[in-house]
Each structure stands twice: as structure tokens, then as C-alpha cells.
N, C-alpha and C positions, 0 to 999 in steps of 0.2 A: 561734164561728166554726169551721166544719168544718175537719177535718185537711187536706183537699186544697186547700180554699180559702186556709188560711194558707200552705200550700206555694207556691201560685200567687203569693200576695201577696208573699212573701219574695223568691222568684225574680224577680218583677217589679222589685222595688226594687234587688235585686243586679244584676239584668240591666240596668237603668238605668245603674248604675255601671260596667258592663262594656261595654254596647252603645255608649254615647255615646263612650267612648275608641276603641272599635274603629271606630265610624263616622267619627270624626275622623281616625283612622289611614288609613281608606279614602280620605278626602278628600285626605289627604296623599300618598297613592301617586301620583297625576298629577304633583304637585309634585316628588316624589322621582325619578320615572322621567323628568321633563323635564329635570331639572339633572344626573342621573346617568345615564351610558350604562350598558349591561349589565354591563360589567366592574366599574365602581365600584359598581354595585348589588350585585354579588357581594361586595365588600368590606364593604358595609353588612350583608349577610346573615352573613358571617363573624363580624363584631362581635357580633351578637345570638345567634349559635349559642354563642359563648364565654360570653355572659351567661346563657344558659339552662343550660349545664353547670354554672356556678358557682352559680347559684341552687339547683339540686338538691343540690349538695354542701353548701353552707353551711346549708341548712335541714334536712338529713339526716333527713327524714320527721317532724319534730316537729309540723308543722302538723296532719297527719292524726292523729297520736298524741294531740295536745292535744284535738282533738274527742272522741276516743274516751274518754279519761279524765275530761275535763271533764263529760261527759254522765252518767257514773256515779258521780262522786266526791262525797262529802258536803262536803268542803273544796275548793271550786271554785277559790278565790283562791289556794290553795296550788299547784294545778296550773298556774294561769296564771304565778304567780310563778316556779316552777321552770323552766318553758319560756322564759319571758322572760330569765331570767338565763343559762340555758344558751346560747341563741341569741346573746345580746349578747356573752357572754364568748368564744364560739368565733368570732364574726364579727371581734372585735378581734384575736384571735390569728391568725386567717387572713389579716388585712390585711398582717401582717408576712411570713407564710410565702409569700403569693402573689408578693410582690415578689422573694423569694429564688428563686422559680420562674419569674420573668419570661421568660427566654430560651426554656425548653421550651415554655411556653404560647404564646408568639408564634410559634414555629416550627410547633407542632401546629395553630394556626389560620391560619397563613400571614398574620398580622395585621401591620400596620405598627407598629413600636415606639411611635410617637407616640400611638397610640390606646390603649395598654395602661393608662395612668392612668385614663382615663375608664371603661374596662371594670371595673377593680377598684373604683373609687369607687362606680359604679352598683350592683355586685353586693353590696357591703357595706351601702349605704344601703338597698337593697331587702330585705336580710336582717333588718336591724334592725327593721323595721316589720311583719315577719310575725306575730309574737306578738300585738301590740296589734291588728291587723286581725282576727285570728282571735278574739281575745276579743270585739270588737265583734260579730262575726257570732254567736258562741255565745250572747251576751247578748240578741240580737235587736235590737241598735242599728244597724238597717239605714240609717237616714237619715244617721247621723253617718259611717258607713262610706262611704256614697255621696257625701257632701259633700266628704270629703277626697280621694277618688278623682277627683271632677270638678275639684277645684282642681288636682290633679296634671296633669289633662288640658288645662286652660285654659293653664297655663303652658307645657306642651310645645308645643302648637299655635301659640300666640302667638309663641314664640321661633322655631319653624320657619318661620313666615310672615315674620318680621323678618329672619332670617338668609338665607333661601333665595329670597325673593321681593322684600320691600320694598327691601332694600339694593340689589340689582341693578337693580330696576325704577326706583327713583327716583334711581339713581346716587349714593347716599349715600357720603360718604367718611369712613372710620374707618382710623386707622393700624394697628390690630390686625387688620383684616379681610384675610383671604387668599382672593381669588377663585379661586385655582388649586387649593384645597383645601376645596372647599364641603362635602365629607362630614363633616368634623370638627364642623361646627356642628349636625348632627343629634344627635351624641353629647353636645355641650354642652347642648342644650336638654333632652335626657333627663336628664342628671345634675342640671341645675338644678331640674327638676320633682321628681325624687326627693329632693333636699335640702329643698326646701320641704315635701314630704309628711312627711318625718321631723320637721321642726320642728313641724308641726301636730298630730302625733300623740304627740310627745314627752311631754306631760302625762300621758299614760296609763301611762307608765313608773312613775309616782309616786302613782298612785290607790290603790294597795293596799300593804300591808306586804311588802317584799321578803324572802322566805324561800326558800332552796334546800334542797329535800328530796332527798338523795341516793338514798334507797331509791326514791322515786318516779321520779327520773330513770332509775334502772336499768330500771324497768318501761317508762318511755316509750321508752327506747332499744331495749329488746327488741322493743317493738311497731313502732318507727319504723325500724329499720334495713332490713328488707326493702322498706320504702317507698322509702327512699333508693336501693337497688339497682333497683327498679322505675322510679323516676324517671329514673335514669341511662339505663336501657334505653329509656325513653320518648323521651328527648332524642335518643338514637340513631336511633329510628324516625322521629322528626319531621325530623332534621336531616342524618343522614349521607349521604342521597341528594344533598343539595346539595354537601357537601364532596367526594364521590366524582366528581360531575359536573364540578367545577372541576379536579380532579386528573386524571381520565381523559379528559376532553374538553377544555374550556377554560373561562376565566372568563366569556366572553360567553354561552355556553350555560348556565351556572350562573346567571347573572344573569337571563337570560330566563325560565328555569324558576322561579327565585324570584319573579320579577314576576308571572307567571301564576299561581303558587301563591297569590298574594294575593287572587285572585278567589274562592277558597274561604273567604275570611275571614268571610262571612255564617254559614257553618256553624260555624265556630270561635267566633264570637260566641254563637250559640245554645247550644253545648255549655258554654262557659265560664260563661254566666249560669245554666244549669242547675246546674253543679257548685257554684257558690257558694251557691245556695239549697239544694241537695239534701244536701250533705255533713252539715251541722249537723241538717237535718231528719231524714235517716235514723237518726242516732244518737239524736236526742231522742225518736223515736217507736218505737223498736225494741221497747220492752215492750208496746205497744199490741196489743191482741187481733187487730185487723184489719190489722196492719202488713204481712204478706205480700201480701194482697189489694190494699192501697194501693199498694205498690211495683210490682206487676203492672200496675195501671191507669195509674201514672205512666209506665212503660216504653212501653205502647201509645201513649199520646198523644204522648209524646216522639218515638216513631218516625214517627207521622203527620205531626207538625210538621216534623221533619227531612226526611221524604221530599218534603213539599211545597215546602220551601226549595230542595231539590236540584233539582226540576222548574223552579221559577221561575228560578233562576239558569241552568240549562242551556238551557231553552226560549228564553231571551232573552239569550244569551251575548254576542251582538254589541252589544247595548245596553249591557250592563255593561262589556265590554272598551273600548268607545269612551269611556266616562266616566272609567274608572279608569286605563287605561293608553293614553295617546294615541301613544306612540312605537311605530311598527310593528315596530321591531326586536325587540320582546318577543313579538309575535304568533307566532313560530315555535314557541313551547311551548304554544299555546292548547289543543291537544288533551288536554293533562293534566287540564284543569279538571273534567270529568265524573268522572273517577277519583279525583281528590283529594277531591272532594266526597263521593263514595260512602265512600271510605276514612275520612273524618272523621265521617261518619254511623255507621259501624260502630264508631268509637272512642267516640262518645257513647253508643251502646248497651252498649259494653263498661263505660264508667264507671257506667252504670246497673246493670248486672249485679254489679259489683264490690261492691255492698252486702253480699253474703253473706260474702265473707272479711274485710271490715272489722268486721262485727258478731260474727263468730264468732272474732275475734282470729287468723284464719289468714292474716296479711298475707304470709307466705312463698309462698303461692299466687300472690298478685299479682305477686310478684318473679319467680316461675318463668314466668308468662305473658309478662311484659314481656321477659324474656330470650329466650323463644322467638320473640316478635315481632322482637327485635333481631337474632337469628341469621338469621331469614328476610330481614330488611332488608338486612343485610351480604352474605349468600350470594347473594341474587337480583340485587342491584345489581352485585356483582363479575362475576357470571356473564353478565347480559344487556346491561349497558351497552355493552360492545364490539360487541354484535350489533345492538342496535336503538336505541341512543342514550338520549335523556332519557325516552322512554316506559318504558323499564325501571324507572325509579324510581317512575313512577306505578303501574304494575302491581305492583310490590313493596309499595308502600304499602297497596293494597287488599288483597292477600293477607295481609300481616302483621297488619293490624288485623282482618281477617275471620277469621283463625285464632285470635287471641286472644279475640275475641267468642264463638266457638263453644265453645272449650275452657272458657272461664269459665262459660258456661251449663251445661254438662254436669257440671262439678265442683260448681257451685253447688247444683244440684238434688239432689246427694247429701248435702251438708252443711247447707243451710238452703233447704228447699224453698219456692219461690215460684211461684204458679200462673199463669205467663205464658202468654198466649194465642199460642203460637208459630205456629200456622197462619195466624192473622189478621195478625200482625206480618210474617211472611215473604211474605204475599200483598201487603200494602202496599208493602214493600220491592221486590218483583218488578215489580208494575204501574208504580210511579213510576220505577224505573230503566230499564225497557223504554221507556217513553214518552219519557224524557229522552234516551236514546241514539238512538232513531229521529229524534227532533227535531234532534239535534246533527249527526248524519251525513247526514240526508236532507232535513230540512224547516227549515233555519235561516232561510230567507227567508219561510216561510209563517206570518206572525204569528197569523192568525186560527186555523189549525190547532193552533198551539201554545197558544194561548188556550183552545181547545176541549179540549186535553188536560188543562189545569189544571182546568177545570170539570168535566170527567168524573171526575178523581180526587176533587175535593171532594165531587162528588154521590155517589160510591161510599162515602166515609167517612160521609157524612150518612145514607145508607140503612142502613149497617151498625151505625153506633153511635148512632142516634137514641135508642133506648129507655134506653141506659145514660147518655147525656148528659141526658135528661130526668130520670132517677132522681137524678143527682148534683145537678142544680139544685133538685129538689124537696127533697132533704135539706138543702141549704143554706138554702132558704126555711123549713123547719121549724125548723132550728136557730136562726134569727133570731127566730122567734115564740116 
């Protein structure tokens, strides 16, 4: 099997484990927005912002460090054992510490105190499974990985439907059910799904001899702490806009913005599936003679697929909004969608480009780039929200991720040169973005024209990439023979 074909296969399996949960989350968006008004939806957003911060803090870069050291170590089991023990120990210690910091955390997130226990339980459980899931990915056990992820999904979806739809619809009577606080049942469903996930993967804690290598942990920490800082900066880039909108405007605007932000979930799915397959792939094939050329090819087709996805969503935005968000209260923020999609595409390209500092052990640069993005996010939001409202957050997200993308490219070419076809990539981005914006602002009701835009873009790609695609397919056929 060719290198590129193996990459596509792994990404497809990991993508299944990522895409189906995201798709089901999309299915749940209408349910959530039906039962929650924008102000309550803002509460839901605040809860998951807290979960995102805690996830980064509690894993402190160990997942990325694990892949780096696992790929080059002769004693791979020792790497896994050390990371597993480290994350488990710190998660247990953090459980107590977080309860001591309960009040400051609640105040920072403006979260109801009754939700705090669910937040901490979810964060701890999700941390405990990080090392076993990383081990499954590194060992190529994609099917087991996907199976457990899908079990998590099934529990979460079924419980959401039971709590939020079945009980009210069939007028079921339970003494414990509180119809005045429907939001809490979303958190209960998530916590239950994470608990079952932990039980399913728990046997992997004992499949190897548990040994903690202090010297190895020091190396893992040195590699991982910049990833921790970069992760915190990334969470700021992704979530601070929502917090600031809630504080500087109001919770209803924040909820509408967060709801429309969900329409960009298709791009998020694509990026997440790519990351799950790409990270172990990049490390495992770093010593290959053709690695730089392979990385360049992957980025080009990633950009093409992402640009096409952006066009599909924007050109048919009214179709997607009517399916996902039926409550018209949320539509006031619909204009953010093209910009958030473009920003997420920039982020996906940035993750692609990040291979250089991960392979050269210069993770400090990833931290610097993320901090630059966070500073731009904070500054632009504070400066522009009072002037132009929620669109300031959308513009800030595009600028932050665009700057991170460009800086990473220029530094990467200095330390680990990869022959990216920048003119071609820039052309695809420009054409797709231009067509999408024209459609959104001027041609939303002209579906035939929008469909023509999509066909024109696909035809352009086919004309320019036909020879290369034929060459890749011929190499795959030859390798089979």
C-alpha cells in the first residue's frame, strides 16, 4: 500500500470516528436550539469553554509529546507507560485542586455552581482516556479507536433524545426530572458517555507493564510544555470571542453567535479527522526520503477539499440554516458563517504546516504563533466589538488564524523546507472564497448559479491536477501488482 493511500485510509477510519459524532452533534443542534433560547444556549457554550480549557491544562501537551517519542523510541511501551502514569496521576491530583478553586472558576466562566461537578467530572474522565486513545492511534488500531468513540456517541445521542425530546413529548413523569432546568441533562448525557468510554478503554491501562521513567518524563515535558501554552492560546482563539460578546453585549447575542458558529462544524469535522490521521502519519514517515514532497501534496489536496466544503456550505447556507437552526432568533448572526468557515480553513492549513516544528522539536515556535493569534484575538475583539458588534469576532478569527498560517509557513521554510505549491494553493483559496462571498451577499436565492460555481471550481481542479492524480493512481496500481 502506498504511503498516501495508507494516510487516506487511516484518516478515513479516524474520520468516521470523528465525523459521525460531529454529524450527530449537528443533528442535536436543532434539538438544543429548540429547547434552549439564545441566553440558555450561551450557558451551554460557557460550560464547554470551561471543558476546553481544562482539557488543555490537564493533558499539558503529553499527547503530542507521546507521538513524537513513541515514533522514534526503541522501547515504545515505556513511552506509553510513562505518559499513562503521568496523566493519570496529575488527573487524580487535579480533581482535588479544582474543587479548591471552585469559586474562582465559576466566577471566571460565569457558570452556575450546580454545573461545576459535571464540568470537573467530564474533564477528569476525558483526561484519563487520552493516553490509551493515543496508543491505539500510534499502533494503527483505528477500528478499536473508532468503535469506542462511536459507543460514546451512541450513549450521548440517546440520552439527549431521551431527556430533551422523549420525556416532554410523551409527557413521561419522573420525580427527578426538572423541566425548568433542561440544560443540565445535556451535561449529564455527556458525563455518562465519558464514563462508559473510560470503562471500555480501562483494560488498556493494564495491557503493559507499568513503569514510570523519570528521565523520559523530563524529555516529554520539555517537548510538551510549549504545546500546553499553544493549546491554551488556541482555546482563547476559539472561545474568547464568545465570552467577550456575552460580557460586552449580552448573553442573547452570545447565544446567537454560538449557534450560527455551529454551521461551521462541517469544516471543523474535516480538520479534526485530518488531524487524527495526520499526526501519527507525519511522525511515522518523517525519515522517508520523499516525506517533504508527500507533505506538500497532502496540503494541496487538503486545501482543495476544504475550499470546496466552504463553497458548498456558503452557497447553500439557507438550506443548512433551516435544517440545523430552526429558531429565527439565532439568524441575526448568520453573516459570521463565511468568515468562520474561512478562518477554520486557515486553521486547518496551519495544522498542516505545523509538521515542521513538531518534526524538528521546535515546539516553542508553535507556542509563539498561538500566542500571537491569541493577542490578535483579544486586541481586535476589545477594539472592534463596541464599534461593529459580533462581526468583530468573526473578522478577528479570520485575521488571527490567517496570520498564524502565514508566519508558520515562512518560518517552516527556514527550518524544514517543504516544496508547497503556494501559487496553486493561493489560487484555489482565492477562487473559492470569491465565489462563496459573491453567492452569500448577492446570489443566495439563485441556486442554479451557485451550483454552477461549484461545478466551475471542480472543473478547474480537474484540469489543473489531472496529470498528478493519474500519476498517484498509477503508482497505487503498480504497488498492488
